[in-house]
DSSP file (Angstrom, degrees, kcal/mol; ACC not computed):
  #  RESIDUE AA STRUCTURE BP1 BP2  ACC     N-H-->O    O-->H-N    N-H-->O    O-->H-N    TCO  KAPPA ALPHA  PHI   PSI    X-CA   Y-CA   Z-CA
    1    1 A M     >        0   0    0      0, 0.0     4,-2.2     0, 0.0     5,-0.2   0.000 360.0 360.0 360.0 -42.1  -28.0   20.8  -31.0
    2    2 A N  H  >  +     0   0    0      1,-0.2     4,-3.0     2,-0.2     5,-0.2   0.902 360.0  51.8 -60.0 -42.4  -28.6   17.6  -29.0
    3    3 A K  H  > S+     0   0    0      1,-0.2     4,-2.6     2,-0.2    -1,-0.2   0.893 108.8  50.5 -62.3 -39.2  -26.5   15.6  -31.3
    4    4 A L  H  > S+     0   0    0      2,-0.2     4,-2.4     1,-0.2    -2,-0.2   0.939 111.9  46.8 -64.6 -47.3  -23.7   18.1  -31.0
    5    5 A I  H  X S+     0   0    0     -4,-2.2     4,-2.6     1,-0.2     5,-0.2   0.932 113.2  49.7 -61.6 -47.9  -23.8   17.9  -27.2
    6    6 A T  H  X S+     0   0    0     -4,-3.0     4,-2.4     1,-0.2    -1,-0.2   0.910 111.3  48.2 -58.5 -42.7  -24.0   14.1  -27.3
    7    7 A S  H  X S+     0   0    0     -4,-2.6     4,-2.3    -5,-0.2    -1,-0.2   0.903 112.0  50.1 -64.8 -40.1  -21.0   13.9  -29.6
    8    8 A F  H  X S+     0   0    0     -4,-2.4     4,-2.6     1,-0.2    -2,-0.2   0.936 111.4  48.0 -63.7 -45.4  -19.0   16.3  -27.4
    9    9 A I  H  X S+     0   0    0     -4,-2.6     4,-2.5     1,-0.2    -2,-0.2   0.907 112.4  49.7 -61.5 -44.2  -19.8   14.3  -24.3
   10   10 A T  H  X S+     0   0    0     -4,-2.4     4,-2.1    -5,-0.2    -1,-0.2   0.913 112.1  46.3 -61.3 -44.7  -18.8   11.1  -26.0
   11   11 A I  H  X S+     0   0    0     -4,-2.3     4,-2.4     2,-0.2    -2,-0.2   0.916 113.1  50.5 -64.2 -44.4  -15.5   12.4  -27.3
   12   12 A T  H  X S+     0   0    0     -4,-2.6     4,-2.5    -5,-0.2    -2,-0.2   0.923 110.0  49.2 -62.4 -43.4  -14.7   13.9  -23.9
   13   13 A L  H  X S+     0   0    0     -4,-2.5     4,-2.4     2,-0.2    -1,-0.2   0.889 111.0  50.7 -61.9 -40.8  -15.5   10.7  -22.1
   14   14 A L  H  X S+     0   0    0     -4,-2.1     4,-1.7     2,-0.2    -1,-0.2   0.905 111.3  47.6 -63.2 -42.9  -13.3    8.7  -24.5
   15   15 A L  H  X S+     0   0    0     -4,-2.4     4,-2.0     2,-0.2    -2,-0.2   0.905 112.4  49.7 -65.5 -41.2  -10.4   11.1  -24.1
   16   16 A L  H  X S+     0   0    0     -4,-2.5     4,-2.5     1,-0.2    -2,-0.2   0.905 109.1  51.4 -64.8 -41.1  -10.7   11.0  -20.3
   17   17 A S  H  X S+     0   0    0     -4,-2.4     4,-1.6     1,-0.2    -1,-0.2   0.869 110.1  50.0 -66.1 -34.7  -10.8    7.2  -20.2
   18   18 A N  H  < S+     0   0    0     -4,-1.7    -1,-0.2     2,-0.2    -2,-0.2   0.870 112.5  46.8 -68.7 -37.0   -7.6    7.2  -22.3
   19   19 A L  H >< S+     0   0    0     -4,-2.0     3,-0.5     1,-0.2    -2,-0.2   0.898 108.3  56.5 -69.1 -39.7   -5.9    9.6  -20.0
   20   20 A A  H 3< S+     0   0    0     -4,-2.5     2,-0.6     1,-0.3    -2,-0.2   0.873 113.6  39.2 -64.9 -36.8   -7.0    7.6  -16.9
   21   21 A S  T 3< S-     0   0    0     -4,-1.6    -1,-0.3    -5,-0.2   102,-0.1  -0.703  81.9-163.6-117.9  82.2   -5.4    4.4  -18.1
   22   22 A A    <   -     0   0    0     -2,-0.6     2,-0.3    -3,-0.5    -3,-0.1  -0.348  24.8-116.7 -60.2 135.6   -2.1    5.4  -19.7
   23   23 A E        -     0   0    0     -5,-0.2   102,-0.2    -2,-0.1     2,-0.1  -0.610  25.1-137.2 -82.6 132.7   -0.8    2.6  -21.8
   24   24 A L        -     0   0    0    100,-0.6     2,-0.3    -2,-0.3     6,-0.0  -0.433  18.2-153.6 -80.9 160.9    2.6    1.1  -20.7
   25   25 A S    >   -     0   0    0     -2,-0.1     3,-2.0     4,-0.1   120,-0.3  -0.896  30.4 -82.2-131.8 160.7    5.3    0.2  -23.1
   26   26 A V  T 3  S+     0   0    0     -2,-0.3   120,-0.2     1,-0.2     3,-0.1  -0.435 118.4  34.0 -57.3 133.0    8.2   -2.2  -23.4
   27   27 A G  T 3  S+     0   0    0    118,-3.1    -1,-0.2     1,-0.4   119,-0.1   0.060  90.5 121.5 103.3 -21.8   11.1   -0.7  -21.4
   28   28 A D  S <  S-     0   0    0     -3,-2.0   117,-3.2   117,-0.1    -1,-0.4  -0.359  73.4-105.9 -70.2 153.0    8.9    1.0  -18.8
   29   29 A Q  B     -A  144   0A   0    115,-0.2   115,-0.2    -3,-0.1    -1,-0.1  -0.672  42.0-114.4 -70.9 130.3    9.3    0.1  -15.1
   30   30 A A        -     0   0    0    113,-3.0     2,-0.1    -2,-0.4    94,-0.1  -0.479  31.9-107.8 -66.7 135.3    6.4   -2.2  -14.2
   31   31 A P        -     0   0    0      0, 0.0    -1,-0.1     0, 0.0    14,-0.1  -0.440  37.1-117.0 -63.0 135.6    4.1   -0.6  -11.6
   32   32 A D        -     0   0    0     -2,-0.1     2,-0.3    13,-0.1    91,-0.1  -0.393  36.1-172.2 -69.9 151.8    4.5   -2.2   -8.2
   33   33 A F        -     0   0    0     -2,-0.1    12,-1.7    -3,-0.1     2,-0.3  -0.977  23.2-160.9-142.6 157.1    1.5   -4.0   -6.8
   34   34 A K  E     +B   44   0B   0     -2,-0.3     2,-0.3    10,-0.2    10,-0.2  -0.878  32.0 162.9-137.2 103.0    0.5   -5.7   -3.6
   35   35 A L  E     -B   43   0B   0      8,-2.5     8,-2.8    -2,-0.3     2,-0.2  -0.948  38.3-119.3-131.3 145.6   -2.5   -8.0   -4.1
   36   36 A E  E     -BC  42 114B   0     78,-0.5    78,-2.5    -2,-0.3     2,-0.3  -0.492  35.2-151.0 -75.4 150.3   -4.2  -10.8   -2.4
   37   37 A A  E >   - C   0 113B   0      4,-2.6     3,-1.7    76,-0.2    76,-0.2  -0.754  28.1-107.3-124.2 166.4   -4.3  -14.2   -4.2
   38   38 A S  T 3  S+     0   0    0     74,-1.5    75,-0.1     1,-0.3    -1,-0.1   0.699 114.1  64.4 -63.8 -22.3   -6.4  -17.3   -4.5
   39   39 A D  T 3  S-     0   0    0      2,-0.1    -1,-0.3    73,-0.1     3,-0.1   0.332 119.1-105.2 -86.4   7.1   -3.8  -19.3   -2.5
   40   40 A G  S <  S+     0   0    0     -3,-1.7     2,-0.2     1,-0.3    -2,-0.1   0.436  86.8 110.4  86.2   1.9   -4.3  -17.2    0.6
   41   41 A K        -     0   0    0     -6,-0.0    -4,-2.6    -5,-0.0     2,-0.5  -0.614  63.6-130.3-102.3 164.9   -1.0  -15.2    0.2
   42   42 A T  E     -B   36   0B   0     -6,-0.2     2,-0.4    -2,-0.2    -6,-0.2  -0.972  23.7-157.8-114.5 132.9   -0.4  -11.6   -0.7
   43   43 A Y  E     -B   35   0B   0     -8,-2.8    -8,-2.5    -2,-0.5     2,-0.4  -0.896   8.7-168.1-115.5 140.7    2.1  -10.9   -3.5
   44   44 A Q  E >   -B   34   0B   0     -2,-0.4     3,-1.3   -10,-0.2     4,-0.4  -0.993  21.2-140.8-125.2 130.3    4.1   -7.8   -4.2
   45   45 A L  G >> S+     0   0    0    -12,-1.7     3,-2.1    -2,-0.4     4,-0.6   0.899 101.5  61.1 -57.1 -43.3    6.0   -7.3   -7.4
   46   46 A S  G >4 S+     0   0    0    -13,-0.3     3,-0.7     1,-0.3    -1,-0.3   0.747  90.9  69.4 -60.7 -23.7    8.9   -5.6   -5.6
   47   47 A D  G <4 S+     0   0    0     -3,-1.3    -1,-0.3     1,-0.2    -2,-0.2   0.732  99.8  49.0 -64.0 -23.5    9.5   -8.9   -3.7
   48   48 A F  G X> S+     0   0    0     -3,-2.1     3,-2.8    -4,-0.4     4,-2.6   0.614  80.0 122.3 -90.7 -15.3   10.6  -10.6   -6.9
   49   49 A K  T << S+     0   0    0     -3,-0.7    93,-0.2    -4,-0.6    92,-0.1  -0.247  86.1   5.9 -57.3 129.6   13.0   -7.9   -8.0
   50   50 A G  T 34 S+     0   0    0     91,-3.6    -1,-0.3     2,-0.2    92,-0.1   0.397 130.9  61.6  77.3  -2.8   16.6   -9.3   -8.4
   51   51 A K  T <4 S+     0   0    0     -3,-2.8     2,-0.3     1,-0.4    -2,-0.2   0.740 107.0   1.1-120.2 -47.9   15.2  -12.8   -7.8
   52   52 A K     <  -     0   0    0     -4,-2.6    -1,-0.4    89,-0.2    34,-0.2  -0.980  61.1-116.9-146.7 153.2   12.7  -13.8  -10.4
   53   53 A S  E     -d   86   0B   0     32,-2.1    34,-2.5    -2,-0.3     2,-0.4  -0.471  34.5-141.3 -78.5 162.4   11.0  -12.6  -13.6
   54   54 A V  E     -dE  87 139B   0     85,-2.7    85,-3.0    32,-0.2     2,-0.5  -0.995  12.5-160.7-132.0 136.0    7.2  -12.2  -13.4
   55   55 A V  E     -dE  88 138B   0     32,-2.7    34,-2.4    -2,-0.4     2,-0.6  -0.981  10.4-168.0-113.8 123.8    4.5  -12.9  -15.9
   56   56 A L  E     -dE  89 137B   0     81,-2.5    81,-2.6    -2,-0.5     2,-0.8  -0.922   1.1-170.2-118.5 103.6    1.2  -11.1  -15.1
   57   57 A A  E     -dE  90 136B   0     32,-2.9    34,-2.2    -2,-0.6    79,-0.3  -0.822   9.0-157.0 -98.4 102.9   -1.7  -12.3  -17.2
   58   58 A W  E     -d   91   0B   0     77,-2.8    34,-0.2    -2,-0.8    77,-0.1  -0.551  11.0-173.1 -78.9 143.0   -4.7  -10.1  -16.8
   59   59 A F        -     0   0    0     32,-2.7    34,-0.4    -2,-0.2    73,-0.3  -0.981  25.1-128.9-136.3 148.2   -8.1  -11.6  -17.6
   60   60 A P  S    S-     0   0    0      0, 0.0    72,-0.5     0, 0.0    33,-0.5   0.952  77.7 -11.0 -66.5 -54.2  -11.6   -9.9  -17.8
   61   61 A R    >   -     0   0    0     70,-0.1     3,-1.3    31,-0.1     6,-0.3  -0.977  64.5-111.9-157.9 134.9  -13.8  -11.9  -15.5
   62   62 A A  T 3  S+     0   0    0     -2,-0.3     3,-0.1     1,-0.2    37,-0.1  -0.295  99.1  21.2 -63.7 148.2  -13.8  -15.3  -13.7
   63   63 A F  T 3  S+     0   0    0      1,-0.3    -1,-0.2     2,-0.1     2,-0.2   0.489  89.7 125.5  69.8   6.6  -16.2  -17.9  -14.9
   64   64 A T  S <> S-     0   0    0     -3,-1.3     4,-2.7     1,-0.1    -1,-0.3  -0.593  73.3-107.4 -90.2 161.1  -16.6  -16.5  -18.4
   65   65 A K  H  > S+     0   0    0      1,-0.2     4,-2.2    -2,-0.2     5,-0.2   0.923 114.2  41.2 -54.3 -58.0  -15.9  -18.8  -21.4
   66   66 A G  H  > S+     0   0    0      1,-0.2     4,-2.3     2,-0.2    -1,-0.2   0.870 117.3  48.5 -63.8 -38.5  -12.5  -17.2  -22.6
   67   67 A C  H  > S+     0   0    0     -6,-0.3     4,-2.6     2,-0.2    -1,-0.2   0.885 110.2  51.1 -72.3 -36.5  -11.2  -16.8  -19.1
   68   68 A T  H  X S+     0   0    0     -4,-2.7     4,-2.4     2,-0.2     5,-0.2   0.930 111.4  48.9 -62.7 -45.0  -12.1  -20.4  -18.1
   69   69 A I  H  X S+     0   0    0     -4,-2.2     4,-1.8    -5,-0.2    -2,-0.2   0.905 113.5  46.7 -61.5 -44.6  -10.3  -21.6  -21.2
   70   70 A E  H  X S+     0   0    0     -4,-2.3     4,-2.0     2,-0.2    -2,-0.2   0.930 112.3  48.9 -65.4 -45.5   -7.2  -19.5  -20.4
   71   71 A C  H  X S+     0   0    0     -4,-2.6     4,-2.4     1,-0.2    -2,-0.2   0.893 111.6  49.2 -63.1 -40.4   -7.0  -20.5  -16.8
   72   72 A K  H  X S+     0   0    0     -4,-2.4     4,-3.0    -5,-0.2     5,-0.2   0.857 106.9  56.8 -69.7 -32.2   -7.4  -24.2  -17.7
   73   73 A S  H  X S+     0   0    0     -4,-1.8     4,-1.3    -5,-0.2    -2,-0.2   0.925 110.8  43.0 -60.0 -44.0   -4.7  -23.9  -20.2
   74   74 A L  H  < S+     0   0    0     -4,-2.0    -2,-0.2     2,-0.2    -1,-0.2   0.878 116.5  47.7 -69.4 -38.3   -2.3  -22.6  -17.6
   75   75 A A  H >< S+     0   0    0     -4,-2.4     3,-0.8     1,-0.2    -2,-0.2   0.925 114.6  45.2 -66.8 -44.7   -3.4  -25.2  -15.1
   76   76 A D  H 3< S+     0   0    0     -4,-3.0    -1,-0.2     1,-0.2    -2,-0.2   0.734 123.8  34.3 -73.3 -21.8   -3.2  -28.1  -17.5
   77   77 A N  T >X S+     0   0    0     -4,-1.3     3,-1.8    -5,-0.2     4,-0.5   0.047  73.3 124.1-123.3  26.6    0.2  -27.1  -18.9
   78   78 A G  H X>  +     0   0    0     -3,-0.8     4,-2.2     1,-0.3     3,-1.3   0.783  64.5  72.4 -55.9 -28.5    1.9  -25.6  -15.9
   79   79 A H  H 34 S+     0   0    0      1,-0.3     4,-0.4     2,-0.2    -1,-0.3   0.811  92.2  57.5 -60.4 -27.3    4.8  -27.9  -16.3
   80   80 A L  H <4 S+     0   0    0     -3,-1.8    -1,-0.3     1,-0.2    -2,-0.2   0.798 113.7  39.0 -68.2 -29.3    5.8  -25.9  -19.4
   81   81 A L  H X< S+     0   0    0     -3,-1.3     3,-1.5    -4,-0.5     5,-0.2   0.740 100.7  68.5 -96.3 -27.9    6.0  -22.8  -17.2
   82   82 A K  T 3< S+     0   0    0     -4,-2.2    -1,-0.2     1,-0.3    -2,-0.1   0.615  84.9  72.3 -75.4  -9.6    7.6  -24.0  -14.0
   83   83 A E  T 3  S+     0   0    0     -4,-0.4    -1,-0.3    -3,-0.1     2,-0.2   0.598  87.6  81.9 -77.5  -9.9   10.9  -24.7  -15.6
   84   84 A F  S <  S-     0   0    0     -3,-1.5     2,-1.8     2,-0.1    82,-0.0  -0.564  90.3-115.2 -95.9 160.5   11.6  -21.0  -15.9
   85   85 A N  S    S+     0   0    0     85,-1.5   -32,-2.1    -2,-0.2     2,-0.3  -0.512  82.9 102.6 -88.3  68.3   12.9  -18.7  -13.2
   86   86 A A  E     -d   53   0B   0     -2,-1.8     2,-0.5    -5,-0.2   -32,-0.2  -0.996  65.5-135.3-150.1 149.3    9.7  -16.8  -13.2
   87   87 A Q  E     -d   54   0B   0    -34,-2.5   -32,-2.7    -2,-0.3     2,-0.4  -0.925  26.4-161.0-101.8 129.5    6.5  -16.4  -11.2
   88   88 A Y  E     +d   55   0B   0     -2,-0.5     2,-0.3   -34,-0.2   -32,-0.2  -0.921  12.0 174.5-118.3 145.0    3.3  -16.3  -13.2
   89   89 A F  E     -d   56   0B   0    -34,-2.4   -32,-2.9    -2,-0.4     2,-0.4  -0.946  26.4-141.0-136.9 155.1    0.0  -15.1  -12.2
   90   90 A M  E     -df  57 112B   0     21,-1.6    23,-3.2    -2,-0.3     2,-0.3  -0.932  29.8-168.9-108.4 146.8   -3.4  -14.4  -13.6
   91   91 A A  E     +df  58 113B   0    -34,-2.2   -32,-2.7    -2,-0.4     2,-0.3  -0.993  13.1 163.2-141.0 144.2   -5.1  -11.2  -12.3
   92   92 A S  E     - f   0 114B   0     21,-2.0    23,-2.4    -2,-0.3    26,-0.1  -0.888  48.4-111.2-145.1 175.7   -8.6   -9.7  -12.6
   93   93 A T  S    S+     0   0    0    -33,-0.5    21,-0.1   -34,-0.4     3,-0.1   0.179  77.2 123.3 -95.5  15.4  -10.7   -7.1  -10.9
   94   94 A D  S    S-     0   0    0     19,-0.2    21,-0.2     1,-0.1    -2,-0.2  -0.320  74.9 -93.7 -67.4 158.5  -12.9   -9.8   -9.4
   95   95 A E     >  -     0   0    0      1,-0.1     4,-2.0    20,-0.1     3,-0.5  -0.434  37.4-112.6 -67.8 148.7  -13.4  -10.0   -5.7
   96   96 A L  H  > S+     0   0    0      1,-0.2     4,-2.4     2,-0.2     5,-0.2   0.875 116.0  56.1 -54.9 -41.4  -10.9  -12.4   -3.9
   97   97 A S  H  > S+     0   0    0      1,-0.2     4,-1.9     2,-0.2    -1,-0.2   0.888 107.3  49.3 -64.0 -36.0  -13.7  -14.9   -3.0
   98   98 A K  H  > S+     0   0    0     -3,-0.5     4,-2.4     2,-0.2    -1,-0.2   0.915 110.4  49.5 -68.0 -43.5  -14.7  -15.2   -6.7
   99   99 A N  H  X S+     0   0    0     -4,-2.0     4,-2.6     1,-0.2    -2,-0.2   0.845 109.0  53.6 -66.7 -32.7  -11.1  -15.8   -7.8
  100  100 A K  H  X S+     0   0    0     -4,-2.4     4,-2.0     2,-0.2    -1,-0.2   0.925 110.9  45.3 -62.2 -45.9  -10.7  -18.4   -5.1
  101  101 A E  H  X S+     0   0    0     -4,-1.9     4,-2.7     2,-0.2    -2,-0.2   0.908 114.5  50.0 -61.4 -43.2  -13.8  -20.3   -6.3
  102  102 A F  H  X S+     0   0    0     -4,-2.4     4,-2.2     1,-0.2     6,-0.2   0.898 109.3  50.2 -64.3 -44.7  -12.6  -19.9   -9.9
  103  103 A A  H  <>S+     0   0    0     -4,-2.6     5,-2.2     1,-0.2     4,-0.5   0.892 112.3  48.2 -61.6 -41.4   -9.1  -21.2   -9.1
  104  104 A Q  H ><5S+     0   0    0     -4,-2.0     3,-0.8     3,-0.2    -2,-0.2   0.933 111.7  48.8 -65.1 -47.7  -10.7  -24.2   -7.4
  105  105 A E  H 3<5S+     0   0    0     -4,-2.7    -2,-0.2     1,-0.2    -1,-0.2   0.870 117.2  40.3 -62.5 -37.2  -13.0  -25.0  -10.3
  106  106 A T  T 3<5S-     0   0    0     -4,-2.2    -1,-0.2    -5,-0.2    -2,-0.2   0.435 108.0-122.8 -94.9   3.6  -10.3  -24.7  -12.9
  107  107 A K  T < 5 -     0   0    0     -3,-0.8     2,-0.3    -4,-0.5    -3,-0.2   0.835  40.8-175.9  63.1  32.4   -7.8  -26.6  -10.8
  108  108 A A      < -     0   0    0     -5,-2.2    -1,-0.2    -6,-0.2     4,-0.1  -0.459  17.5-170.1 -66.4 123.4   -5.3  -23.6  -11.0
  109  109 A D        +     0   0    0     -2,-0.3    -1,-0.1     2,-0.1    -5,-0.0  -0.081  68.4  67.1-104.7  31.7   -2.1  -24.5   -9.3
  110  110 A F  S    S-     0   0    0     -7,-0.1     2,-0.2   -23,-0.0   -21,-0.1  -0.919  96.6 -83.5-141.5 162.8   -0.8  -20.9   -9.5
  111  111 A P        -     0   0    0      0, 0.0   -21,-1.6     0, 0.0     2,-0.6  -0.509  27.5-155.3 -78.6 136.7   -2.1  -17.7   -7.8
  112  112 A L  E     - f   0  90B   0     -2,-0.2   -74,-1.5   -23,-0.2     2,-0.3  -0.965  21.1-144.0-104.2 120.0   -5.0  -15.7   -9.2
  113  113 A L  E     -Cf  37  91B   0    -23,-3.2   -21,-2.0    -2,-0.6     2,-0.5  -0.630   4.0-144.1 -91.3 145.6   -4.6  -12.1   -8.0
  114  114 A S  E     +Cf  36  92B   0    -78,-2.5   -78,-0.5    -2,-0.3     2,-0.3  -0.921  22.1 172.8-110.8 123.4   -7.5  -10.0   -7.0
  115  115 A D    >   +     0   0    0    -23,-2.4     3,-1.4    -2,-0.5     6,-0.2  -0.586  13.9 165.4-122.3  66.2   -7.6   -6.3   -7.8
  116  116 A A  T 3  S+     0   0    0      1,-0.3    -1,-0.1    -2,-0.3   -21,-0.1   0.759  74.2  48.0 -61.6 -27.8  -11.2   -5.6   -6.7
  117  117 A N  T 3  S-     0   0    0     -3,-0.1    -1,-0.3   -23,-0.1   -24,-0.1   0.604 104.0-131.7 -90.0  -8.0  -10.8   -1.8   -6.6
  118  118 A G    <>  +     0   0    0     -3,-1.4     4,-2.1   -26,-0.1     5,-0.1   0.525  66.7 127.7  79.5   6.3   -9.1   -1.7   -9.9
  119  119 A D  H  > S+     0   0    0      2,-0.2     4,-2.1     1,-0.2     5,-0.1   0.903  77.4  43.6 -63.3 -42.6   -6.1    0.5   -9.0
  120  120 A V  H  > S+     0   0    0      2,-0.2     4,-2.0     1,-0.2    -1,-0.2   0.906 111.7  52.5 -72.2 -40.1   -3.5   -1.9  -10.3
  121  121 A A  H  >>S+     0   0    0      1,-0.2     5,-2.5     2,-0.2     6,-1.0   0.881 110.4  50.0 -59.4 -38.9   -5.4   -2.6  -13.5
  122  122 A E  H ><5S+     0   0    0     -4,-2.1     3,-1.0     1,-0.2    -2,-0.2   0.922 108.9  51.6 -65.5 -42.9   -5.6    1.2  -13.9
  123  123 A A  H 3<5S+     0   0    0     -4,-2.1    -2,-0.2     1,-0.3    -1,-0.2   0.832 111.4  47.4 -65.1 -31.8   -1.8    1.5  -13.4
  124  124 A Y  H 3<5S-     0   0    0     -4,-2.0  -100,-0.6    -5,-0.1    -1,-0.3   0.499 112.4-122.0 -86.9  -5.2   -1.2   -1.2  -16.0
  125  125 A G  T <<5S+     0   0    0     -3,-1.0    -3,-0.2    -4,-0.5    -2,-0.1   0.747  83.7 110.2  73.0  25.8   -3.5    0.5  -18.4
  126  126 A V      < +     0   0    0     -5,-2.5     7,-2.3    -6,-0.2     2,-0.2   0.416  39.9 117.3-110.0   1.6   -5.8   -2.6  -18.8
  127  127 A S  E     +H  132   0C   0     -6,-1.0     2,-0.3     5,-0.2     5,-0.2  -0.510  32.2 166.9 -75.1 133.7   -8.8   -1.2  -17.0
  128  128 A F  E >   -H  131   0C   0      3,-3.0     3,-1.8    -2,-0.2    -1,-0.0  -0.827  69.0 -30.5-149.2 106.6  -11.9   -0.9  -19.1
  129  129 A M  T 3  S-     0   0    0     -2,-0.3     3,-0.1     1,-0.3    -2,-0.0   0.865 124.6 -46.6  54.7  40.2  -15.4   -0.3  -17.6
  130  130 A G  T 3  S+     0   0    0      1,-0.3    -1,-0.3   -12,-0.1     2,-0.2   0.339 124.5  93.1  88.2  -7.4  -14.6   -2.2  -14.4
  131  131 A Y  E <  S-H  128   0C   0     -3,-1.8    -3,-3.0   -39,-0.1     2,-0.4  -0.698  74.1-116.7-113.0 166.4  -13.0   -5.1  -16.2
  132  132 A A  E     -H  127   0C   0    -72,-0.5    -5,-0.2   -73,-0.3     2,-0.1  -0.869  26.5-122.1-102.0 139.6   -9.4   -5.9  -17.1
  133  133 A K        -     0   0    0     -7,-2.3     2,-1.5    -2,-0.4   -75,-0.1  -0.471  35.2-103.4 -72.4 151.7   -8.4   -6.3  -20.8
  134  134 A R        +     0   0    0     -2,-0.1    18,-0.7    16,-0.1     2,-0.3  -0.625  69.5 139.8 -81.5  87.4   -6.8   -9.6  -21.6
  135  135 A H        -     0   0    0     -2,-1.5   -77,-2.8   -77,-0.1     2,-0.5  -0.970  40.6-147.6-131.2 143.3   -3.2   -8.5  -21.8
  136  136 A T  E     -EG  57 149B   0     13,-2.2    13,-3.0    -2,-0.3     2,-0.5  -0.965   9.8-156.6-118.3 126.5   -0.1  -10.4  -20.5
  137  137 A F  E     -EG  56 148B   0    -81,-2.6   -81,-2.5    -2,-0.5     2,-0.6  -0.875   2.9-156.0-103.7 128.4    3.0   -8.5  -19.2
  138  138 A Y  E     -EG  55 147B   0      9,-3.0     8,-3.2    -2,-0.5     9,-1.2  -0.923  15.2-172.7-104.7 118.2    6.4  -10.0  -19.1
  139  139 A I  E     -EG  54 145B   0    -85,-3.0   -85,-2.7    -2,-0.6     6,-0.2  -0.944  13.5-138.8-117.6 123.3    8.5   -8.3  -16.4
  140  140 A D    >   -     0   0    0      4,-2.7     3,-2.4    -2,-0.5   -88,-0.1  -0.167  36.0 -89.0 -78.8 175.9   12.2   -9.1  -16.1
  141  141 A I  T 3  S+     0   0    0      1,-0.3   -91,-3.6     2,-0.1   -90,-0.3   0.659 126.1  56.4 -58.7 -19.3   14.2   -9.6  -13.0
  142  142 A S  T 3  S-     0   0    0    -93,-0.2    -1,-0.3     2,-0.1   -93,-0.1   0.539 120.6-105.6 -89.8  -8.2   15.0   -5.9  -12.8
  143  143 A G  S <  S+     0   0    0     -3,-2.4  -113,-3.0     1,-0.3     2,-0.3   0.553  76.0 134.6  96.1   7.6   11.3   -5.0  -12.8
  144  144 A K  B     -A   29   0A   0   -115,-0.2    -4,-2.7     1,-0.0     2,-0.5  -0.707  61.7-114.7 -95.3 145.8   11.2   -3.7  -16.4
  145  145 A I  E     +G  139   0B   0   -117,-3.2  -118,-3.1    -2,-0.3    -6,-0.2  -0.633  36.1 172.2 -73.8 122.6    8.5   -4.6  -18.9
  146  146 A V  E     +     0   0B   0     -8,-3.2     2,-0.3    -2,-0.5    -7,-0.2   0.541  65.2   8.0-110.5 -10.7   10.2   -6.6  -21.6
  147  147 A M  E     -G  138   0B   0     -9,-1.2    -9,-3.0  -122,-0.1     2,-0.4  -0.931  53.2-160.4-166.3 144.2    7.1   -7.7  -23.6
  148  148 A I  E     -G  137   0B   0     -2,-0.3     2,-0.8   -11,-0.2   -11,-0.2  -0.973  10.3-157.1-129.8 117.8    3.4   -7.0  -23.6
  149  149 A D  E     +G  136   0B   0    -13,-3.0   -13,-2.2    -2,-0.4     3,-0.3  -0.834  19.9 167.8 -95.9 107.7    1.1   -9.6  -25.3
  150  150 A R  S    S+     0   0    0     -2,-0.8    -1,-0.1   -15,-0.2   -16,-0.1   0.339  72.3  61.1-100.0   3.6   -2.1   -7.7  -26.3
  151  151 A N  S    S+     0   0    0    -15,-0.1    -1,-0.2     2,-0.0     2,-0.1  -0.357  72.4 172.5-125.8  53.0   -3.3  -10.6  -28.5
  152  152 A V        -     0   0    0    -18,-0.7     3,-0.1    -3,-0.3     5,-0.1  -0.406  23.3-149.4 -68.6 133.2   -3.6  -13.5  -25.9
  153  153 A R    >   -     0   0    0      1,-0.1     3,-1.1    -2,-0.1     7,-0.2  -0.924   5.5-153.7-101.8 108.2   -5.2  -16.7  -27.3
  154  154 A P  G >  S+     0   0    0      0, 0.0     3,-1.1     0, 0.0     4,-0.3   0.855  88.7  54.1 -54.0 -42.6   -6.9  -18.3  -24.4
  155  155 A A  G 3  S+     0   0    0      1,-0.3     4,-0.1     2,-0.1     3,-0.1   0.756 121.8  28.3 -66.3 -26.3   -6.7  -21.9  -25.7
  156  156 A T  G <> S+     0   0    0     -3,-1.1     4,-2.7     1,-0.1     5,-0.3   0.015  82.8 121.0-122.8  27.3   -3.0  -21.8  -26.2
  157  157 A S  H <> S+     0   0    0     -3,-1.1     4,-2.4     1,-0.2     5,-0.2   0.884  75.6  49.0 -62.5 -40.4   -2.0  -19.3  -23.5
  158  158 A A  H  > S+     0   0    0     -4,-0.3     4,-2.7     2,-0.2    -1,-0.2   0.940 114.6  43.6 -63.7 -48.5    0.3  -21.7  -21.6
  159  159 A E  H  > S+     0   0    0      1,-0.2     4,-2.1     2,-0.2    -2,-0.2   0.917 116.6  47.1 -64.0 -42.4    2.2  -22.8  -24.7
  160  160 A D  H  X S+     0   0    0     -4,-2.7     4,-2.4     2,-0.2    -1,-0.2   0.903 111.7  51.0 -64.2 -41.8    2.4  -19.2  -26.0
  161  161 A M  H  X S+     0   0    0     -4,-2.4     4,-3.0    -5,-0.3    -2,-0.2   0.920 110.1  50.0 -63.2 -44.7    3.5  -18.0  -22.6
  162  162 A A  H  X S+     0   0    0     -4,-2.7     4,-2.3     2,-0.2    -1,-0.2   0.899 110.1  50.4 -61.5 -41.6    6.3  -20.7  -22.4
  163  163 A K  H  X S+     0   0    0     -4,-2.1     4,-2.7     2,-0.2    -1,-0.2   0.930 113.1  45.8 -61.3 -47.6    7.5  -19.7  -25.9
  164  164 A H  H  X S+     0   0    0     -4,-2.4     4,-2.5     2,-0.2    -2,-0.2   0.930 111.7  51.5 -63.1 -46.6    7.7  -16.1  -24.9
  165  165 A M  H  <>S+     0   0    0     -4,-3.0     5,-2.5     1,-0.2     4,-0.3   0.890 111.8  47.4 -59.1 -41.8    9.4  -16.9  -21.6
  166  166 A E  H ><5S+     0   0    0     -4,-2.3     3,-1.3     3,-0.2    -1,-0.2   0.937 112.6  47.9 -63.2 -48.9   12.0  -19.0  -23.5
  167  167 A R  H 3<5S+     0   0    0     -4,-2.7    -2,-0.2     1,-0.3    -1,-0.2   0.866 112.5  50.1 -63.5 -34.7   12.7  -16.3  -26.1
  168  168 A L  T 3<5S-     0   0    0     -4,-2.5    -1,-0.3    -5,-0.2    -2,-0.2   0.482 111.6-123.4 -82.5  -2.7   13.0  -13.7  -23.3
  169  169 A D  T < 5       0   0    0     -3,-1.3    -3,-0.2    -4,-0.3    -2,-0.1   0.903 360.0 360.0  63.7  47.0   15.4  -15.9  -21.5
  170  170 A F      <       0   0    0     -5,-2.5   -85,-1.5    -6,-0.1  -117,-0.3   0.415 360.0 360.0 -77.0 360.0   13.4  -16.0  -18.2
């Protein structure tokens, strides 16, 4: 009987977690956000509509191995990304103070967004047990999602991002 109850509870929790973070698809309107960043500014997706494409690279946790590698890739190879008419961000559910420290340590010359309460991560379907999944969303000038990279490679994230941005004509 206990095994049956445990199995039922586990299945119910899995179903509820899938409902709570609905997965976005290419062609969907990107959920708007208004988040504070490591550079002291606040960014809102709707401010870019009609002006610039946006690349939103979610990462699980500041100062972890893969996230540090990914952030340094973008910092070291930003010249590849700055030639596009796009604003790129990394975003996590870390507190703003932690993202500021992380940006300083990795020499990030781009904004790291803080979604400490996880509402935006939830809206993007990347929330998992208080962390964000490592997914990158490519949002065109009209605010539509034109690509979602769910297989981000931290070591080559900047190069891969530049290739995708070129292919998407950002």
